[in-house]
C-alpha positions, 0 to 999 in steps of 0.5 A: 646801549653803548658797548665797550669794544675790547681786544678779543678774549678767547671764550668757550661757547656751547652752541646748538648742535643743529643751528649753531646758535650760541647757547652758553658762554664760558670763560675763567670758570664763569658760565652765562646762559644766552637768553636772546640773540639780538643781532647776527652779522656774517662777514663772508664777503668782506673781511680782514685777510688775517682773520678770515670770514667770521660771524658776529653775534650780539647776545643777551645773557642772564645779566648782560649784553655782549658781542661774540665772534666765531672765526671760520679760519681758526674755529675759535670764539671770542668776545669782541665787546660787552656792556657796562655791567660786565666791567668788573669781570677779569677780561674787562681790564684788557686794553680797549680796542681802537675804533670806537664803540658798537651800539645797537638800535 
């Protein structure tokens, strides 16, 4: 499934107290429960100098699939990409980020 990569949008994420895995994603009053973690990528050895090390999570929620990132330097969560079913949400109108699309097998 193709993902729309966007300019990162800040979100609030509720994570498991021990494992740190995301359990819910909230933004602008909309809350979605995470139903499945599809992929995990840790950028601890190779990362951009301005962003620092981060962890990317590809998640399945109640109604869509999205990629969120946790930046260790700032401690902030952001949405990096989402599938087409979320194209009507407020942050979807943000400019598309250069660099193509995310996809998973």
